[in-house]
C-alpha positions, 0 to 999 in steps of 0.5 A: 115143144121142141125146146122142151124135148131138147131140155128133157133129152139133155137131163136124160143124157146127163144122167146116163153119162153121170152113171158112167155110160161112155167116157167120150160122149157125143153131144149131137142129137136130132129131134127124132132121136129125142122123140125115140129116147123120151118114148122109150124111157118113160121113167126118165121122162117123168124124172126130167119133167119133175126136175124142170118144175124147179126151173123156168121153161121157155115156150113160144115166141118172144115174150112182151117184145120191147123195142127198147131192148135192142141187145141181141139176146136178153131174158129175165127169170123169176126164181120165186115162181118159175115165170119167164118175165122177158125173153128175146132170142133166149136159145140163140147160141152166142159167145158169152165172153167173161160170163163164162167165168160163172161156170168156172167159179161154180166148178171151183167152189163145188169141187175145190177146197178154197183154202188150198194154196195154188202156185200158178204157172205159165198158163197165166201168161195171156197176151191176147189184146184187150184180155182182162187180167188180175195180174198174177204171174207164174210162180205166184202163190195164192189160195184158191179163194183169192183166185176166184176173187181175181177171176170174178171181180176184175175178170181176170183171164189169168186167174181163170187159166190157173184155176183150170189147171189147178182143178183139172191139170190142164185148160182142155180137161177143165173145159171138159168138166165145164161141158159135163156140168153144163149138160148135167143141169140141162144147158144143152145149147152150151159148149166151152173150150176155155175157162175164161171166155176168150173168143173161139168159134166153138165156145158158145152158150145161150141166154137160157143156158146162162140162167141155168148155170147162174142159178146153180151157182147161186146155190153156193153161199161162197159164190154169192159172197164173191159176186156181191163184193165190191172190192177185195184185197188179195195179200199173197206170196209173189214168185220171188218170196215177197209179199205182194198186195193187190186191190181188185174192184168189181166190174159190175157198174150197179154195185160200184154205184156208176149205174143207178139201180132201179127203184125197188130192186137190189142187185145181188151181183153177177158177172160182166163180159166184153169181147169184140165178138161177143159185144157187152154182156151181163148177167145178174141176180136181183131181188125185189122189195118182197125178197123175191129173186130173179136172174137176168141176162143181156147178151151182145149190146153194142156198148157198155152204156146200152148194156146197162140201159138194156139191163135196167129195162128188163129188171124193171119189169120185175117190179112193174 
């Protein structure tokens, strides 16, 4: 019940913020404050419950424990009937690594013009060891749509920084928009500080919140098109004025055929994420033979092989 109250409070708080009640919101809360607010605003509580009816709501302990699912957190949600098919630590706050980029893409598609030309700056110079890049350079000019492919297929942290600066003027301002958007869709266990997912102790989310974010992104056909693309060739203008061409490959091993998809399931696409702190992570959308759709997430598997073993195990539950 506490989780339901927290969810409802997040929706109510978001409506107040969107109505203009405070430019520097304090997202902290406690159960007493939640109970008081829900009790004192019955109309808002009714709206929150109605909103929640469109979503999967988790209550109780771990659902259908499975010792073969050994990642730290995992869950599968039905978009067809709102049921939670599997859950393990769905509200545990964790580093999402590059799954962060789902939120970045969501905001860019929702608020941006994909045909805009973007000349990228020094924000694209990322030197952190192990950071994945799409290898764009300061002075290169691409469309926002091309940057989104560079963000989501090879998981370019440089593309994420370029999108953030283009959309909101700075990485910090874009992170504020990420947090506003997260709370507006009920993802109250989330706090972002960057658009790409490089490690920061104040950058975290939950398996459940990632479902909410991914579910929101799926409402946009452009997002669906990008995540199901296996290869994409970007032709753009380099800083020296010459034409440059790059081919980017999707990092989702179901789509590339490196990992077999379970019988009766079609993987629609998703987003990988890997850092030392986050482990190996993956969120995907899938569809069964009847056309029913699902969102599944695995966080902090100990390696990429086990990541896909875990994901295969939980998405098989949608047809078993």
